[in-house]
C-alpha positions in Angstrom: 52.3 94.8 152.8 54.9 97.5 153.7 54.7 100.5 151.4 58.5 100.9 151.4 58.9 97.3 150.3 56.3 97.9 147.6 58.3 100.8 146.2 61.5 98.7 146.3 59.8 95.8 144.5 58.3 98.1 141.8 61.7 99.8 141.2 63.5 96.4 140.9 60.9 95.1 138.4 61.2 98.3 136.4 65.0 98.1 136.3 65.5 94.3 135.8 62.2 93.1 134.4 60.0 90.2 135.5 61.4 87.3 137.4 63.2 84.8 135.1 61.3 81.5 134.3 64.0 79.6 132.4 67.7 78.9 132.9 68.6 81.2 130.0 66.5 84.0 131.4 68.0 83.4 134.9 71.5 83.8 133.4 70.6 87.0 131.6 69.0 88.3 134.8 72.1 87.5 136.9 74.3 89.3 134.3 72.0 92.3 134.2 71.9 92.6 138.0 75.7 92.2 138.3 76.6 94.2 135.2 79.0 96.4 137.2 80.9 93.6 138.9 84.4 92.5 137.6 84.9 89.4 135.4 87.0 87.7 138.1 84.2 87.7 140.7 83.6 84.1 141.7 79.9 83.3 141.3 79.9 79.5 141.8 82.6 77.9 144.0 83.3 74.2 143.2 86.5 73.7 145.3 88.7 75.7 147.6 92.2 74.6 148.5 91.9 71.1 146.9 94.4 71.9 144.2 96.7 73.9 146.4 96.7 76.7 148.9 94.5 79.5 147.7 93.4 77.7 144.5 89.6 77.9 144.0 87.7 76.4 141.1 84.3 77.3 139.8 82.6 79.8 137.6 83.5 83.5 137.5 81.2 86.3 136.3 83.4 86.4 133.2 82.8 82.7 132.6 79.0 83.3 132.9 79.3 86.2 130.4 81.2 84.0 128.0 78.6 81.3 128.3 75.8 83.8 127.7 77.5 85.0 124.5 77.7 81.5 123.2 74.0 81.1 123.7 73.1 84.0 121.5 
């Protein structure tokens, strides 16, 4: 394996922990990795333009943060 990639993998595991194995862990992992992103960042797009020009539906990072708070 490439030594540079080994260093990157080691650093990521140290910073973000092990790979998530459950949906709850996956959500926590996403929020940790994207901690500096704004609440209005669209993470999951459901529709785009169906409800009008420029109207998108889905889940924002703020929505995911709110859902995570409800789980704790």
